[in-house]
N, CA, C and O atoms as CSV, one atom per row, in Angstrom:
chain,resi,resn,atom,element,x,y,z
A,1,MET,N,N,51.487,105.034,74.267
A,1,MET,CA,C,52.849,104.709,73.769
A,1,MET,C,C,53.830,104.527,74.994
A,1,MET,O,O,53.973,105.421,75.828
A,2,ASN,N,N,54.470,103.371,75.054
A,2,ASN,CA,C,55.375,103.064,76.108
A,2,ASN,C,C,56.797,103.447,75.723
A,2,ASN,O,O,57.385,102.938,74.769
A,3,THR,N,N,57.337,104.420,76.561
A,3,THR,CA,C,58.711,104.909,76.394
A,3,THR,C,C,59.739,104.156,77.183
A,3,THR,O,O,60.927,104.395,76.965
A,4,GLU,N,N,59.400,103.289,78.059
A,4,GLU,CA,C,60.196,102.582,79.005
A,4,GLU,C,C,60.922,101.421,78.071
A,4,GLU,O,O,60.335,100.693,77.270
A,5,PRO,N,N,62.329,101.425,78.363
A,5,PRO,CA,C,63.027,100.348,77.652
A,5,PRO,C,C,62.717,98.892,77.998
A,5,PRO,O,O,62.260,98.660,79.117
A,6,PRO,N,N,62.914,97.946,77.186
A,6,PRO,CA,C,62.589,96.567,77.601
A,6,PRO,C,C,63.287,96.097,78.864
A,6,PRO,O,O,64.317,96.654,79.245
A,7,ARG,N,N,62.752,95.101,79.506
A,7,ARG,CA,C,63.253,94.633,80.821
A,7,ARG,C,C,64.680,94.186,80.642
A,7,ARG,O,O,65.458,94.442,81.560
A,8,GLU,N,N,65.112,93.565,79.600
A,8,GLU,CA,C,66.405,93.115,79.454
A,8,GLU,C,C,67.494,94.212,79.464
A,8,GLU,O,O,68.597,94.038,79.981
A,9,ILE,N,N,67.126,95.299,78.886
A,9,ILE,CA,C,67.940,96.514,78.837
A,9,ILE,C,C,67.990,97.145,80.218
A,9,ILE,O,O,69.057,97.649,80.565
A,10,GLN,N,N,66.952,97.170,81.039
A,10,GLN,CA,C,66.870,97.738,82.278
A,10,GLN,C,C,67.821,96.958,83.298
A,10,GLN,O,O,68.515,97.549,84.125
A,11,ASP,N,N,67.784,95.679,83.167
A,11,ASP,CA,C,68.505,94.840,84.130
A,11,ASP,C,C,69.942,94.650,83.709
A,11,ASP,O,O,70.730,94.161,84.519
A,12,ALA,N,N,70.362,95.017,82.440
A,12,ALA,CA,C,71.779,94.931,81.969
A,12,ALA,C,C,72.688,95.927,82.826
A,12,ALA,O,O,72.362,97.076,83.120
A,13,LYS,N,N,73.793,95.342,83.151
A,13,LYS,CA,C,74.811,96.080,83.920
A,13,LYS,C,C,75.915,96.414,82.958
A,13,LYS,O,O,76.305,95.526,82.199
A,14,PRO,N,N,76.488,97.681,82.913
A,14,PRO,CA,C,77.657,97.920,81.996
A,14,PRO,C,C,78.819,97.037,82.368
A,14,PRO,O,O,79.114,96.790,83.538
A,15,ALA,N,N,79.485,96.558,81.286
A,15,ALA,CA,C,80.640,95.808,81.499
A,15,ALA,C,C,81.683,96.686,82.094
A,15,ALA,O,O,81.760,97.878,81.794
A,16,PRO,N,N,82.554,96.054,83.009
A,16,PRO,CA,C,83.560,96.870,83.546
A,16,PRO,C,C,84.682,97.219,82.528
A,16,PRO,O,O,85.061,96.389,81.701
A,17,ARG,N,N,85.156,98.360,82.605
A,17,ARG,CA,C,86.224,98.873,81.683
A,17,ARG,C,C,87.512,98.168,82.085
A,17,ARG,O,O,87.992,98.358,83.202
A,18,ARG,N,N,88.068,97.376,81.212
A,18,ARG,CA,C,89.379,96.638,81.473
A,18,ARG,C,C,90.495,97.584,81.167
A,18,ARG,O,O,90.595,98.145,80.076
A,19,GLY,N,N,91.361,97.752,82.191
A,19,GLY,CA,C,92.554,98.635,81.969
A,19,GLY,C,C,92.327,100.079,81.910
A,19,GLY,O,O,93.138,100.818,81.352
A,20,SER,N,N,91.159,100.553,82.512
A,20,SER,CA,C,90.873,101.907,82.373
A,20,SER,C,C,91.876,102.897,83.059
A,20,SER,O,O,92.101,104.016,82.600
A,21,ALA,N,N,92.439,102.420,84.151
A,21,ALA,CA,C,93.393,103.254,84.902
A,21,ALA,C,C,94.692,103.395,83.988
A,21,ALA,O,O,95.319,104.453,83.964
A,22,TRP,N,N,95.038,102.374,83.298
A,22,TRP,CA,C,96.218,102.487,82.459
A,22,TRP,C,C,95.926,103.392,81.225
A,22,TRP,O,O,96.743,104.165,80.727
A,23,SER,N,N,94.682,103.195,80.811
A,23,SER,CA,C,94.404,104.122,79.690
A,23,SER,C,C,94.299,105.617,79.949
A,23,SER,O,O,94.517,106.496,79.115
A,24,ASP,N,N,93.925,105.794,81.258
A,24,ASP,CA,C,93.866,107.199,81.835
A,24,ASP,C,C,95.330,107.691,82.055
A,24,ASP,O,O,95.640,108.866,81.858
A,25,ALA,N,N,96.206,106.752,82.467
A,25,ALA,CA,C,97.618,107.204,82.668
A,25,ALA,C,C,98.284,107.570,81.325
A,25,ALA,O,O,99.075,108.508,81.224
A,26,ARG,N,N,97.916,106.773,80.299
A,26,ARG,CA,C,98.424,107.197,78.928
A,26,ARG,C,C,98.026,108.513,78.511
A,26,ARG,O,O,98.832,109.308,78.027
A,27,ALA,N,N,96.637,108.805,78.709
A,27,ALA,CA,C,96.155,110.086,78.357
A,27,ALA,C,C,96.862,111.233,79.154
A,27,ALA,O,O,97.183,112.295,78.621
A,28,VAL,N,N,97.063,110.959,80.372
A,28,VAL,CA,C,97.726,112.073,81.164
A,28,VAL,C,C,99.213,112.273,80.674
A,28,VAL,O,O,99.717,113.392,80.578
A,29,LEU,N,N,99.852,111.143,80.382
A,29,LEU,CA,C,101.229,111.344,79.863
A,29,LEU,C,C,101.271,111.928,78.500
A,29,LEU,O,O,102.247,112.571,78.116
A,30,SER,N,N,100.171,111.703,77.725
A,30,SER,CA,C,100.113,112.348,76.355
A,30,SER,C,C,99.941,113.891,76.489
A,30,SER,O,O,100.459,114.686,75.705
A,31,ALA,N,N,99.184,114.235,77.532
A,31,ALA,CA,C,98.937,115.667,77.716
A,31,ALA,C,C,100.110,116.348,78.474
A,31,ALA,O,O,100.402,117.514,78.208
A,32,VAL,N,N,100.780,115.643,79.405
A,32,VAL,CA,C,101.803,116.256,80.095
A,32,VAL,C,C,103.170,116.357,79.431
A,32,VAL,O,O,103.963,117.266,79.678
A,33,GLY,N,N,103.406,115.315,78.529
A,33,GLY,CA,C,104.653,115.188,77.807
A,33,GLY,C,C,104.976,116.514,76.980
A,33,GLY,O,O,106.059,117.085,77.106
A,34,PRO,N,N,104.050,116.934,76.192
A,34,PRO,CA,C,104.329,118.097,75.365
A,34,PRO,C,C,104.493,119.395,76.221
A,34,PRO,O,O,105.264,120.271,75.829
A,35,VAL,N,N,103.778,119.539,77.393
A,35,VAL,CA,C,104.106,120.624,78.308
A,35,VAL,C,C,105.447,120.820,78.713
A,35,VAL,O,O,105.899,121.955,78.869
A,36,LEU,N,N,106.204,119.662,78.916
A,36,LEU,CA,C,107.618,119.638,79.251
A,36,LEU,C,C,108.490,120.255,78.302
A,36,LEU,O,O,109.652,120.525,78.604
A,37,PHE,N,N,107.969,120.514,77.087
A,37,PHE,CA,C,108.781,121.066,75.923
A,37,PHE,C,C,108.393,122.484,75.598
A,37,PHE,O,O,108.795,123.033,74.573
A,38,LEU,N,N,107.620,123.065,76.460
A,38,LEU,CA,C,107.132,124.506,76.351
A,38,LEU,C,C,108.303,125.395,76.912
A,38,LEU,O,O,109.112,124.983,77.743
A,39,PRO,N,N,108.308,126.660,76.369
A,39,PRO,CA,C,109.455,127.562,76.734
A,39,PRO,C,C,109.771,127.664,78.184
A,39,PRO,O,O,110.941,127.574,78.554
A,40,PRO,N,N,108.716,127.860,79.099
A,40,PRO,CA,C,108.982,127.963,80.523
A,40,PRO,C,C,109.758,126.723,81.151
A,40,PRO,O,O,110.674,126.862,81.961
A,41,ALA,N,N,109.286,125.480,80.685
A,41,ALA,CA,C,110.076,124.288,81.219
A,41,ALA,C,C,111.483,124.293,80.619
A,41,ALA,O,O,112.440,123.998,81.335
A,42,LEU,N,N,111.642,124.609,79.364
A,42,LEU,CA,C,112.939,124.744,78.722
A,42,LEU,C,C,113.799,125.658,79.323
A,42,LEU,O,O,114.999,125.409,79.435
A,43,ALA,N,N,113.186,126.925,79.809
A,43,ALA,CA,C,113.949,127.921,80.390
A,43,ALA,C,C,114.560,127.394,81.776
A,43,ALA,O,O,115.683,127.764,82.115
A,44,ILE,N,N,113.855,126.583,82.516
A,44,ILE,CA,C,114.312,125.982,83.773
A,44,ILE,C,C,115.603,125.112,83.437
A,44,ILE,O,O,116.588,125.113,84.175
A,45,ALA,N,N,115.530,124.476,82.430
A,45,ALA,CA,C,116.643,123.566,82.161
A,45,ALA,C,C,117.829,124.273,81.409
A,45,ALA,O,O,118.891,123.665,81.278
A,46,ASP,N,N,117.682,125.443,80.952
A,46,ASP,CA,C,118.740,126.163,80.310
A,46,ASP,C,C,119.692,126.862,81.190
A,46,ASP,O,O,119.584,128.055,81.474
A,47,ARG,N,N,120.635,126.080,81.618
A,47,ARG,CA,C,121.701,126.540,82.600
A,47,ARG,C,C,123.104,126.428,82.065
A,47,ARG,O,O,123.340,125.717,81.088
A,48,GLU,N,N,124.014,127.098,82.667
A,48,GLU,CA,C,125.398,127.050,82.203
A,48,GLU,C,C,126.140,125.775,82.847
A,48,GLU,O,O,127.079,125.856,83.639
A,49,PHE,N,N,125.613,124.692,82.418
A,49,PHE,CA,C,126.047,123.416,82.880
A,49,PHE,C,C,126.239,122.383,81.763
A,49,PHE,O,O,125.353,122.259,80.917
A,50,SER,N,N,127.240,121.709,81.720
A,50,SER,CA,C,127.461,120.680,80.712
A,50,SER,C,C,128.021,119.342,81.349
A,50,SER,O,O,128.758,119.381,82.334
A,51,LEU,N,N,127.675,118.263,80.801
A,51,LEU,CA,C,128.080,116.993,81.219
A,51,LEU,C,C,128.811,116.347,80.043
A,51,LEU,O,O,128.184,116.005,79.041
A,52,PHE,N,N,130.210,116.165,80.161
A,52,PHE,CA,C,130.970,115.762,79.105
A,52,PHE,C,C,130.850,116.545,77.833
A,52,PHE,O,O,130.941,116.020,76.723
A,53,GLY,N,N,130.636,117.854,78.043
A,53,GLY,CA,C,130.591,118.767,76.886
A,53,GLY,C,C,129.199,118.967,76.357
A,53,GLY,O,O,129.011,119.812,75.482
A,54,VAL,N,N,128.188,118.227,76.843
A,54,VAL,CA,C,126.817,118.328,76.333
A,54,VAL,C,C,126.032,119.263,77.218
A,54,VAL,O,O,125.973,119.027,78.424
A,55,PRO,N,N,125.387,120.374,76.664
A,55,PRO,CA,C,124.795,121.314,77.385
A,55,PRO,C,C,123.586,120.763,78.161
A,55,PRO,O,O,122.985,119.791,77.704
A,56,ALA,N,N,123.212,121.327,79.288
A,56,ALA,CA,C,122.194,120.861,80.167
A,56,ALA,C,C,120.829,120.950,79.333
A,56,ALA,O,O,119.989,120.072,79.531
A,57,LEU,N,N,120.603,121.835,78.529
A,57,LEU,CA,C,119.412,121.950,77.697
A,57,LEU,C,C,119.130,120.631,76.849
A,57,LEU,O,O,118.032,120.080,76.764
A,58,ALA,N,N,120.238,120.247,76.273
A,58,ALA,CA,C,120.207,118.972,75.388
A,58,ALA,C,C,119.967,117.839,76.170
A,58,ALA,O,O,119.194,116.971,75.765
A,59,ILE,N,N,120.577,117.744,77.308
A,59,ILE,CA,C,120.340,116.516,78.262
A,59,ILE,C,C,118.914,116.496,78.704
A,59,ILE,O,O,118.309,115.425,78.759
A,60,TYR,N,N,118.335,117.651,79.028
A,60,TYR,CA,C,116.887,117.716,79.445
A,60,TYR,C,C,116.039,117.243,78.410
A,60,TYR,O,O,115.211,116.364,78.652
A,61,VAL,N,N,116.183,117.813,77.116
A,61,VAL,CA,C,115.263,117.474,76.006
A,61,VAL,C,C,115.337,116.033,75.622
A,61,VAL,O,O,114.305,115.421,75.346
A,62,PHE,N,N,116.550,115.446,75.590
A,62,PHE,CA,C,116.595,114.056,75.255
A,62,PHE,C,C,116.284,113.135,76.404
A,62,PHE,O,O,115.908,111.990,76.150
A,63,SER,N,N,116.407,113.527,77.603
A,63,SER,CA,C,115.950,112.740,78.770
A,63,SER,C,C,114.387,112.716,78.831
A,63,SER,O,O,113.770,111.657,78.950
A,64,VAL,N,N,113.807,113.879,78.748
A,64,VAL,CA,C,112.338,113.947,78.720
A,64,VAL,C,C,111.695,113.086,77.538
A,64,VAL,O,O,110.714,112.355,77.679
A,65,TRP,N,N,112.373,113.279,76.399
A,65,TRP,CA,C,111.867,112.510,75.209
A,65,TRP,C,C,111.988,110.959,75.428
A,65,TRP,O,O,111.029,110.228,75.179
A,66,LEU,N,N,113.194,110.465,75.901
A,66,LEU,CA,C,113.341,109.117,76.030
A,66,LEU,C,C,112.428,108.635,77.288
A,66,LEU,O,O,111.878,107.535,77.234
A,67,GLY,N,N,112.290,109.410,78.328
A,67,GLY,CA,C,111.398,108.979,79.391
A,67,GLY,C,C,109.988,108.923,78.913
A,67,GLY,O,O,109.305,108.003,79.364
A,68,GLY,N,N,109.447,109.742,78.087
A,68,GLY,CA,C,108.245,109.734,77.612
A,68,GLY,C,C,107.962,108.416,76.808
A,68,GLY,O,O,106.952,107.733,76.979
A,69,ILE,N,N,108.877,108.158,75.990
A,69,ILE,CA,C,108.859,106.850,75.161
A,69,ILE,C,C,108.802,105.559,76.085
A,69,ILE,O,O,108.002,104.645,75.883
A,70,VAL,N,N,109.683,105.571,77.067
A,70,VAL,CA,C,109.811,104.401,77.980
A,70,VAL,C,C,108.521,104.253,78.772
A,70,VAL,O,O,107.987,103.150,78.888
A,71,LEU,N,N,108.020,105.347,79.313
A,71,LEU,CA,C,106.800,105.280,80.096
A,71,LEU,C,C,105.698,104.914,79.277
A,71,LEU,O,O,104.862,104.130,79.727
A,72,MET,N,N,105.581,105.427,78.017
A,72,MET,CA,C,104.429,104.990,77.197
A,72,MET,C,C,104.527,103.482,76.819
A,72,MET,O,O,103.520,102.778,76.749
A,73,ALA,N,N,105.762,103.026,76.585
A,73,ALA,CA,C,105.899,101.564,76.290
A,73,ALA,C,C,105.454,100.719,77.514
A,73,ALA,O,O,104.767,99.704,77.395
A,74,LEU,N,N,105.882,101.195,78.658
A,74,LEU,CA,C,105.522,100.456,79.925
A,74,LEU,C,C,103.991,100.400,80.169
A,74,LEU,O,O,103.418,99.380,80.553
A,75,LEU,N,N,103.390,101.555,79.921
A,75,LEU,CA,C,101.899,101.614,80.185
A,75,LEU,C,C,101.212,100.851,79.085
A,75,LEU,O,O,100.185,100.232,79.364
A,76,TRP,N,N,101.702,100.840,77.824
A,76,TRP,CA,C,101.085,99.999,76.834
A,76,TRP,C,C,101.196,98.562,77.081
A,76,TRP,O,O,100.277,97.779,76.840
A,77,ARG,N,N,102.493,98.173,77.635
A,77,ARG,CA,C,102.682,96.747,77.908
A,77,ARG,C,C,101.766,96.333,79.074
A,77,ARG,O,O,101.189,95.246,79.047
A,78,ARG,N,N,101.632,97.189,80.090
A,78,ARG,CA,C,100.722,96.928,81.261
A,78,ARG,C,C,99.334,96.666,80.858
A,78,ARG,O,O,98.682,95.702,81.259
A,79,ASP,N,N,98.881,97.632,79.987
A,79,ASP,CA,C,97.510,97.553,79.532
A,79,ASP,C,C,97.247,96.187,78.717
A,79,ASP,O,O,96.223,95.519,78.860
A,80,ARG,N,N,98.236,95.879,77.902
A,80,ARG,CA,C,98.117,94.667,77.153
A,80,ARG,C,C,98.049,93.419,77.894
A,80,ARG,O,O,97.297,92.505,77.555
A,81,ALA,N,N,98.872,93.364,78.964
A,81,ALA,CA,C,98.911,92.239,79.870
A,81,ALA,C,C,97.667,91.993,80.572
A,81,ALA,O,O,97.453,90.855,80.991
A,82,GLY,N,N,96.845,92.892,80.749
A,82,GLY,CA,C,95.503,92.826,81.360
A,82,GLY,C,C,95.646,93.330,82.796
A,82,GLY,O,O,94.661,93.378,83.534
């Protein structure tokens, strides 16, 4: 019994992954984004500071949220462009 794969399969090279670096960047962003909302990160932003009456914690939360959305959109667009 021959357990060796056919010659065509042996010579076949795997196709290069298109956009793998951008896919990896999206995965990292998806993992790091929620970490920025954990209590230790929020405690760093919880200061007695306000900008136009908006507390620093609210500025931090909405800035991180908006930044995550913008970065994800840019990474998605870059991956779709090729």
